[in-house]
N, C-alpha and C positions, 0 to 999 in steps of 0.2 A: 907541655907538662901533661901527664896523663892524670885522669880523675875517675873515680869510681863512685857512683851514687846509685841508690835504689829509688826508682821512681816512686814518689808519693803524690797524693792528691794535692797537698799543700804546695809542693814545688809547681805542679802543673797549673794550679789556680793563680799563683803568683805570676808565673810566666805568661798566662793569658792576659794579664793586664798590660803587657808590653806592646808597643806598636809593631805592626808588621808592615814594612814599606812596599812589599812586592805582592800585595794581594791583587791578582788580576787573572783574567781567563786564560791568558798565555802560558801561565804556570799550571794549567790543567785543573782537573777536579778530582775529588776524592769520593769513591762510592763505599758505603759501609753498611753493615748489618747493625741496626740499632738494638738497644736492650729491650725494646718491645717486639722485636723479631721481624720488623719492617725493613724495607731497603731505602736508603737515603742517599743523596748526592749534595756536596757542599764544596765551596772552595776552601783553601787552607786556613782561612780566618775562622771557619766553623759558623759564621753568621748566616742566618736565613737558609738553613738547609731545606732541600726540596724532598718531600716524601714521595717516592714512587709507587709505594704500596701503603695503604692505611688499614687494611683489614685483618692484620695478623691477630691472632687470639691464642693465648696460652692459659687454659683454665686452671684454677687452683686445684680442682679435683681431677685425678687421672681419667675418670669416667667420661668427661665431657669431650666435646668436639673441639679440635685444635686447627690452627693454620699458622705457618711461619715460613719465612723466606731465607735463602741461603745462596752462597757462591756467586757474588756479583763479579762479573768479568767483562771488562771493556773490549769494544772492538778495536782493530788496529787504527781506524780514523777517529776513535774516541767520540763518535756522534751517537753510538748505540751501546746499550748496556744489557747484557744478558744475565738472568739470574733463575733460580728454581723456587717454586713454591710447593710446600708439602702440606698436605691436609689429611686429616683422619679422625678417628674418634676412639676413646677408650685406651689411648696410649699405643694404638696400632696405626702405622702409616698405610693409607689406602690409596691415595692418588698423588701423583707427582705432575706438576705442570712447569713447562719451560716457557719463560717470557723474555721478550726483547722490548726495551724501552727506548724511545726516541728522546734524546736528552733536550732537544730544542722545544719539542712540543709537550714533553713530560708525559706522553701517552705510552702505555704499555700494551703489547699484544701478545697473547698467548699463541705459541707456535707449535706446541706439542703437549700432549697429555697422555698419561698411561696409569693404569691401575696395577700393572704387573712389572713394569720396567721403571727403575728410579734413577734419573740422572744425578751424578755426584761429582763430575769433573767437566768443565767447559773450556773450549780451546778454539777460538775463532780461526778461520782460514785467513791468510795474509791479504787476500783481495777484498775482505770486508763483506763477502757475499754469503758465506756459508758459515754455520756454527757446528763445529764438531763437538761431540760429547760422548762420554762414557756412561753406560747405565748398567744396573744390575740385572740378572735374570730371575725369574721365579725361583729357580732352583738355588740361586746363590752361589753356584759353583764356577761361574765364568762371568766375564763382562762383555758387553756388546759396544763396539764402536760404531757411532752413527753420525751422519751429516744431515743438515736440514738447511734449505734456503731461507734466509731471513726475510726476504721479500715475498714469501708464500711458495708453497709446493710441498710435495711429499717428502718424508724422511727416507734417507738411504742407509741401509745396514751395509757397513764397509767390511767388518771383520769381527771376530770374537777371540778372546783369550784371557787369561788371568795368571798373574797380573799384566797389565797392558799399559804400554807407553808409546808415544809417537811424537814426531817432529815434522811440521809442515815445511816443504820447500817454499822459498819465497814466491814462487809463481802460483801457489794455491792449488796446483793440479797433482802434486805428488807428495807422498809421505814416506818417511822411513819409520818402520815400526819395530818394537821389541816386545816379545811376549815371553811368559814364563820367567823363572828366576832360580837362583841357587837355594833360596829358602822355601821353595815350593817343590811339589811333585811333578810340575809341568815342565816339560822340555823347553829349553830356551830357543827362540826362534827370531831371526831378523830378516826383514824383507822390505822391498819398496812396493808401495801401492800407488798405482796410477788410478786417480779419481776422476771419473768422467761418466760418459753414457754407459760404460762398462767398467767394472772393477778389475784390474789386472794386477796380480801379485807376481813379483820377481824376487825370489829368495836369495839371500847372501850367503856364501859358503863359509865365512868366518865362523869359528867357534866362539860364541859370545863369552866374555868375561863376566864378573859379578858387578853389574851395574844396573840402572833402571832406564833412564831416558836417553836415547840418542839425541844428538843436537845438530841440525843443519845450521851452517854459518849464515848471518844475516844477509850476506851478499850471494848466497846460493852456490858458492863454488866448492865448499868443502863440508865434511861431515865429521863429527866426533862419535866414537863408540869404544867399546872395550872388547878385546878378544883375548883367548888363551893361545899363546905362541907355542911353537915346537918344543921349547924348553919347559912347557907347562907353567910359564909365567903369565900373569895377568897384566896386559898392557892397555894403556890409553892410546888409542889410535886416531891419527889424522888421515882420513881418506878424501878422494876427490868426489865429485857429485855423483859418480856412478858406483861408488862403493869400493873402488880399488884402493888399496892401502898405499899411502904416501910415506908415512913414517910413524914410528912409535914415539910418543912424547914422554913416556915414563912407565914404570912398573909399579904395581900396588900389591900390598900384602893380602888384604882380605876383599876389599870392594872399593868402588870409586863412584863419584858424582862430578859432573862438570857442566861448564856453561861458557859460552862465547861473550866477548865484549861486543858492544852494538856496531863498532866499525870492523869487525871480523879480523882484527890484527892481534888480539890477545886471547889467550885461553886460561882459565883457572879450573884447577881440579882438586879434589880431596883424595888423598891416598889412605883409604880407610884401613885401620889397623886393629879393629875389633869387630866381632859378629854382632850384627843388629838385624832385627826383623825387617827394617826398612831404613834406607838411607846409609850415610857413611860419616863416621867421625875419625879424624886423623889429621895429617899434615896437609895444609893448604900450599899449593904450588901455582904460581902465576908465571906464565910464559909469553915472551914476545916472539911471535911466529915468524917475523922478519929476520930476527938475528938468531932464533932458537935459543935465546937465553932464558933460563929458569931463574928470574931475577928477584923473586920474593918467595919466602916460605914462612909459615907459622904453624905452631902445633895446636892440636885439640880443636879443630874447626868443624862445625856441624852443618852450616849452611852459608850461602853468600848470594848477593845480588849486585850485578853491574849497574853502574850509573848510565843514563842515556848517552852522555858524552865520552864514555869509556875512559874517563880519567880517575874515577873512584870505584873502590870495591868495599861494599859494606859486607862485613862477615860476622857470624855469631858463634861464640863458644859457649857450650852448655855448662852450667854449674848447678850442683844440688845444694840446697840449703835446709838446715833442720828448723828453720823458722819461716813463717809466712811473710807476706809483704808488709804486715804490720809489726813485724819483728818479735812476736810472741814466741816463747819457747815451746817446742814441740819435740816428740820422740822420733825415732829413726823412721817409724811407719808413716810419718806425716811430712816427709821430705817434699820439697816443692822444686820445680824446675825454674831456674833463673838463667837469663841470656846476657852475656856480655857482648855489647855492640862495639865492634872495632871498625875503623875506617882507614883504608889504604889509599895513599895518593900515588898513583902508578907513575907519575912524572918524577917525583923525588924518591920513590921506593921506600917511603917511610909510612909506618902505620901507627895509630894511636888509639887507645881504649877511650871511648866516649862515656859510657856509663853501663850499669847492670840494671835490668828490670825483670819483672815477672810477666811473661806473656799470657794472654787469654788462651784457654784450651784450643780455641778455634785457630789461633795463629800458630800455636805450637804444633797443631796437628798437620799443618801443611809443610813444616821445615823439613821432615825427613824426605819429602818429595819436591824439595825446592828445585831440583834439576828439571822436573816437568813443569812446575809452576813458573819458573823463570821465563819459560817460553810463552805463557798465556797471561801472565799478570806481572805487575810490578809494584813495589812499594816506593819507588823513586818518583819525585816531581819531574816533569818534563825538562825543566831547566837544570837539573841535576844538583839543585841547591839544598833540597830537603828530602826526608824520608817520612812515611807514615808508618806507625808502629801501633799494634793492638796490645794493651797491657792491663793488668789488674793493679788497682792502687792499694793503699794501705788498709782499706776496708774490704778488699776484694771486689770492688766494683769495676766493671770492665770499661775502659775508656780507649779512645782513639787520639793519638798524640802526633803532631808535627814536630820533627826533630831536624835541626840544622845540621848538615853534613860536615860543616866546619867545626862543630863542637863549641862554638863561641857564644851560642844563645841557649838558654834552658829550653827543654821541651815544653810545648804548648798543647793544652788540652783543647781539642776542637769539638769533641762530642763524646757521649757515652755510647759505647757499642762494642761488638765482639770481634769484628774482623773488617779490615779496610784495605782498599787498593787504589792507587793512583791511576789516572788515565795516562795513555801513552802520549797524548798531545794536549 
């Protein structure tokens, strides 16, 4: 039976009183940005959170000095957590710092700092040794892709472009990159980057379609991207590891976003049917690559995340409401974004709506780019039993909730905060 509820603080507080039988390290840890702008780590119970930073400061007056932290990003081995520190004065950002925290020792080390380049997206190499990141330039006209060894060493500038998306090969030595886009004046470009003592670029001849992030399969054998074919159709393409096209998985009207299941056997993509500045909204398709069967479709999907065991797909449908989370009446100019969370069981092929909630601005801001964030972060617990969501309650207080993928338990409030991600392990 389907149910639709709007998350409220009362529901979450009530659920927080229920026992959790599986609170253990094997189910991973949650990193989140607290309401005090510091970075915290906790288990799914929310008890005894560890503060990795304690010096964030948001002054009441704009003229004062400030410091806050953002973008917590787990390493593949989940023993390290990277995040960005931002400091300045008078409302002007002046310095950005990049930190890596060792979870066992709870010690953080600053590995990069700049007064002119500001990191805003982090993506670890699969070998756990290097941190890739995008930063702005002083002109603000382009982005810089950089990589820095987490055990010490100089940063390496790999490439520039705007917008910029990339996917690591599982060996951590090669990337496939996509720059430019249909909604920009920059010409689209796809290429392989060999990352080593020298940076070698090998361009792809395909005419890119309207998409954002390419995606290397977890097993390293295949790649997803989009191209425009000879009939001027936009196709979702399955290619081998060298970029040679194997087959088209489907066509899209406007744009597309896609992601692999962790076992590399399933692909989901959105066939976007309306123009957006970023991301895609449209029909969700889920394909079994072994049988080539497009075995599930649903309409009006905005973003999705595969579970670690590849048996579930959590996906979101956007809804606009004329009332806030508290249910107060408002006019059309005060519409708020709500998200319907749906859960697909790929074994049965059945989907159910779990509930509707209002996301924090920070969580809502990553969803148009979920195809890139799907590769660098996860909202799933390692055991595939739960998700972590960032929401606003009835008083517009930001909270972090653990949600059972089964839909059989009420969501549980674990902390007050703006944005959270689960560790991979």
